[in-house]
C-alpha positions in Angstrom: -20.9 -20.0 -45.9 -18.5 -19.5 -43.0 -20.2 -19.3 -39.6 -18.7 -16.8 -37.2 -19.8 -17.7 -33.7 -20.0 -15.6 -30.5 -17.1 -17.6 -29.0 -14.9 -16.5 -31.9 -15.7 -12.8 -31.1 -15.1 -13.4 -27.4 -11.8 -15.1 -28.1 -10.5 -12.3 -30.3 -11.6 -9.7 -27.8 -9.8 -11.6 -25.0 -6.7 -11.9 -27.1 -6.7 -8.1 -27.8 -7.3 -7.3 -24.1 -4.7 -9.7 -22.7 -2.0 -9.4 -25.4 -0.9 -13.0 -25.5 -2.5 -16.4 -26.2 -1.5 -17.6 -22.8 -3.2 -14.8 -20.9 -6.3 -14.9 -23.2 -6.6 -18.7 -22.5 -6.4 -18.0 -18.7 -9.2 -15.4 -19.0 -11.4 -17.7 -21.0 -10.7 -20.7 -18.7 -9.4 -22.9 -21.6 -6.0 -24.3 -22.5 -3.7 -22.4 -24.7 -3.7 -25.3 -27.1 -7.5 -25.3 -27.4 -7.5 -21.6 -27.9 -4.8 -21.8 -30.6 -6.7 -24.6 -32.4 -9.9 -22.6 -32.3 -8.3 -19.5 -33.9 -6.5 -21.6 -36.6 -9.8 -23.3 -37.4 -11.5 -19.9 -37.8 -8.6 -18.6 -40.0 -8.9 -21.7 -42.1 -12.6 -21.3 -42.6 -12.2 -17.6 -43.5 -9.1 -18.3 -45.5 -7.7 -15.2 -43.8 -4.9 -14.5 -41.3 -6.4 -12.7 -38.3 -3.3 -11.8 -36.2 0.5 -12.0 -36.2 1.7 -14.7 -33.9 5.2 -13.3 -33.3 5.7 -10.4 -31.0 4.0 -9.1 -27.8 1.4 -7.8 -27.6 -0.2 -9.5 -30.6 -0.9 -7.4 -33.7 -4.1 -7.9 -35.6 -4.4 -8.0 -39.4 -7.0 -5.8 -41.1 -9.3 -8.9 -41.1 -8.8 -9.3 -37.4 -9.5 -5.6 -36.7 -12.7 -5.9 -38.7 -13.9 -8.8 -36.6 -12.9 -6.9 -33.4 -15.1 -4.0 -34.6 -18.0 -6.5 -35.0 -17.3 -7.8 -31.5 -17.5 -4.3 -30.1 -21.1 -4.0 -31.5 -22.4 -7.5 -31.0 -21.0 -8.6 -27.6 -22.5 -5.7 -25.5 -25.9 -6.4 -27.1 -25.6 -10.1 -26.2 -24.6 -9.3 -22.6 -27.5 -6.8 -22.3 -29.9 -9.5 -23.5 -28.4 -12.1 -21.1 -28.7 -9.7 -18.2 -32.3 -8.9 -19.1 -33.2 -12.6 -19.2 -31.5 -13.1 -15.8 -33.8 -10.3 -14.4 -36.8 -12.0 -15.9 -35.8 -15.3 -14.3 -34.7 -14.1 -10.9 -36.3 -10.8 -10.1 -34.8 -7.5 -10.9 -35.0 -5.5 -7.7 -32.8 -5.7 -4.6 -30.1 -4.1 -2.5 -26.3 -4.1 -3.2 -24.4 -2.5 -0.4 -20.7 -2.9 -1.1 -17.6 -2.4 1.2 -14.1 -2.1 -0.2 -10.9 -2.2 1.7 -8.7 0.2 -0.3 -9.2 3.4 -2.3 -7.3 2.0 -5.3 -10.3 -0.3 -6.0 -12.2 2.7 -7.2 -10.1 2.7 -10.4 -12.1 -0.3 -11.7 -15.1 -0.4 -9.4 -16.6 2.8 -10.6 -16.5 1.8 -14.3 -18.0 -1.6 -13.2 -20.8 0.1 -11.5 -21.4 2.4 -14.5 -21.7 -0.7 -16.7 -23.9 -2.5 -14.2 -26.5 0.2 -13.5 -28.2 0.4 -16.9 -28.7 -3.4 -16.8 -30.1 -3.4 -13.2 -31.6 0.0 -12.7 -33.9 -1.1 -9.8 -31.0 -2.4 -7.7 -30.2 0.0 -4.9 -26.4 0.5 -4.8 -24.2 1.9 -2.1 -20.4 1.8 -1.5 -18.6 2.1 1.8 -14.9 2.3 2.6 -14.1 -0.3 5.2 -11.5 1.7 7.1 -13.2 2.2 10.5 -14.9 -1.2 10.8 -14.4 -4.9 10.0 -16.4 -5.5 6.9 -16.7 -9.3 6.9 -18.5 -9.6 10.3 -20.8 -6.9 8.9 -21.4 -9.1 5.9 -22.3 -12.0 8.2 -24.8 -9.8 10.1 -26.5 -8.7 6.9 -25.4 -5.1 7.1 -23.5 -5.5 3.8 -24.2 -7.6 0.7 -20.7 -7.8 -0.8 -17.2 -7.1 0.4 -14.2 -6.6 -2.0 -11.2 -8.1 -0.2 -7.9 -9.7 -0.7 -8.0 -11.3 2.8 -10.4 -14.2 2.8 -11.3 -15.6 6.2 -13.0 -18.9 6.9 -16.2 -17.6 8.2 -19.5 -19.5 8.4 -22.0 -18.5 5.7 -19.5 -16.5 3.6 -18.5 -17.4 0.1 -15.5 -15.9 -1.8 -15.8 -15.4 -5.6 -12.4 -14.6 -7.1 -12.0 -11.6 -9.4 -8.3 -11.6 -10.4 -4.8 -12.2 -9.2 -2.4 -9.3 -8.8 1.1 -8.5 -7.8 2.0 -6.3 -4.9 5.0 -4.0 -5.5 7.1 -1.6 -3.4 6.6 1.9 -4.7 9.7 4.2 -4.5 10.8 7.6 -5.4 12.7 7.5 -8.7 16.1 8.2 -7.0 15.5 6.1 -3.9 18.6 3.8 -3.1 16.4 0.7 -3.2 15.8 1.3 -7.0 19.3 -0.2 -7.4 17.9 -3.6 -6.2 16.3 -6.1 -8.6 13.8 -7.0 -5.9 13.1 -6.1 -2.3 13.9 -8.3 0.7 12.1 -7.7 4.1 15.3 -6.5 5.8 15.5 -3.6 3.2 12.5 -2.0 4.9 14.0 -1.9 8.4 15.1 1.7 8.0 12.1 2.9 5.9 8.9 4.7 6.6 6.1 2.6 5.3 3.0 4.5 4.0 -0.2 2.5 4.1 -4.0 2.9 4.1 -5.4 3.6 7.6 -6.4 0.0 8.5 -5.0 -2.3 11.1 -1.7 -3.9 10.5 -3.3 -7.4 10.4 -5.3 -6.4 7.3 -2.2 -5.3 5.2 -0.6 -7.9 2.9 2.8 -6.3 3.2 2.9 -7.1 6.9 1.1 -10.5 6.9 2.8 -12.1 3.9 6.2 -10.3 3.7 7.5 -8.5 6.8 6.0 -10.5 9.7 7.1 -14.0 8.5 10.7 -12.6 8.3 10.4 -11.0 11.8 10.9 -7.5 10.3 9.2 -4.2 11.0 9.7 -0.9 9.2 11.2 2.0 11.1 8.0 4.0 11.0 4.5 3.7 9.6 2.3 6.6 8.4 -1.1 6.5 6.8 -3.1 8.2 4.0 -6.6 7.4 2.7 -6.1 8.2 -1.0 -3.8 6.3 -3.4 -2.8 9.6 -5.1 -1.7 11.1 -1.8 0.3 8.0 -1.0 2.1 8.3 -4.3 2.7 12.0 -3.8 4.3 11.3 -0.4 6.4 8.5 -1.9 7.6 10.8 -4.8 8.5 13.5 -2.4 10.7 11.1 -0.3 8.4 10.9 2.7 8.5 7.1 2.7 7.8 4.0 0.6 4.5 2.1 0.0 3.3 -1.4 -1.0 0.5 -1.2 -3.5 -1.1 -3.4 -6.2 0.8 -3.0 -9.5 -2.4 -2.2 -11.4 -3.1 0.7 -9.0 0.2 2.4 -9.9 0.6 1.4 -13.6 -0.3 4.8 -15.1 2.0 6.7 -12.7 4.8 4.2 -13.4 4.3 4.7 -17.2 4.7 8.5 -16.7 7.9 7.9 -14.7 6.3 9.6 -11.6 7.5 6.8 -9.4 9.5 3.5 -9.5 8.5 0.0 -8.4 10.3 -3.2 -7.4 8.9 -6.7 -6.7 8.5 -7.8 -3.1 10.8 -10.9 -3.0 12.5 -12.7 -5.8 9.3 -14.4 -6.9 7.1 -11.4 -6.2 4.2 -11.1 -3.7 1.0 -12.2 -5.4 -2.5 -12.0 -4.0 -6.1 -12.6 -5.2 -9.0 -10.1 -5.0 -12.3 -11.6 -4.1 -16.0 -10.6 -3.9 -17.1 -12.0 -0.5 -20.9 -12.6 -0.3 -23.1 -14.3 2.2 -24.2 -17.8 1.2 -27.9 -17.0 1.1 -27.2 -14.3 -1.6 -25.3 -16.6 -3.9 -28.4 -17.4 -5.9 -29.3 -13.8 -6.4 -29.3 -13.0 -10.1 -28.4 -9.3 -9.7 -25.5 -10.1 -7.3 -24.1 -12.7 -9.6 -24.5 -10.2 -12.5 -22.5 -7.6 -10.6 -19.6 -10.1 -9.9 -19.5 -11.0 -13.6 -19.5 -7.4 -14.6 -16.8 -6.5 -12.1 -14.6 -9.3 -13.3 -15.1 -8.3 -17.0 -14.5 -4.6 -16.4 -11.4 -5.2 -14.3 -9.7 -7.2 -17.2 -10.7 -4.4 -19.6 -9.3 -1.5 -17.5 -6.4 -2.9 -15.4 -2.9 -3.7 -16.4 -0.9 -6.7 -15.1 -3.7 -8.7 -13.5 -4.2 -12.4 -14.2 -7.1 -14.8 -14.2 -7.5 -17.0 -11.2 
C-alpha cells in the first residue's frame, strides 16, 4: 500500500502557496532537485500525475487537488498537536509584548495572532506601534519581548530571526510621469514629495539604502500613519511613497496605483523578529515566530524565503 507522508502534504501545500517548484523549495529549505525528486517518487508510487509542470503558477490535477484537501484537514491538526506538546515541555504561560515599525505589518500580523491565540491562550499578548520610541533599546531593557523590524542592529543580547525577504517599490499615481520608467533611479526623486510613515529618516530603507548612498534627497517629505492614507495621497497626486510590494499588492491588482522597482535590480530587504537572547528558549515565543512565518507565506504575495 502506498504510504502518504506528512512531508508529501507539506510539499504539495508549499507548491500551491508559492506557485513554482523553485519558490516551494526555498520555503521548505531544500533544493529544487530534491523537491522535484520527492514529487516524482510520490507520483510513481500513486501511479497518478499530481500537477502540470508547465505554466505558472502550477495547476494541480484532480488527484493533486484531492491530496491538497487532505492536507487542509491533517496539517492544522498536526500543528495543533505539536504546539500542545511544546506547551507541555516548556510551560504554557508568559508575556508577548510586540512592537512593529510600520502599519502595513498588520496585514499579516493580525491573522498570525488569530492563528496563535487558540494554541497559546494563556500567553498575554499586546502590540505597540514603534513610531514615538526606539523599539530595539526597549527590547534590550525588557520592556518588549519581540520587535518586528527590517533594520537589524548589532546589539548585545539581541537575536534576529528572519521571517521573509521582500522588495521595496516606489508607489505612484497611475498617470505619474515616472510610470514611463522601467525602474527608478535616486535622481528621479529630487523633485518629488516623498510620503513616509512618521519615523526618523534613519529608520527608513528608502533613505538608508537608496537615496543617501547616491547623495540625493527628495524635494519634500510628508508623513502619514496608515498605509491606506499613504496610498490615497499617492493616488491623488500628493506625492510618491516607498512601500513593501506585498503591502500594496491588492491595490496594484485593482489598478488603484502603479509601482516601479527602486533601481535596476530592485531594493530588497528582510523582515526579522528581534528577540532578546534569554527569550530564545521560550517555547511560546518560538511558536509565535513559526506561526508568523507560516501565515506570512499564506497571506502575502511576492515575498521570498530567506
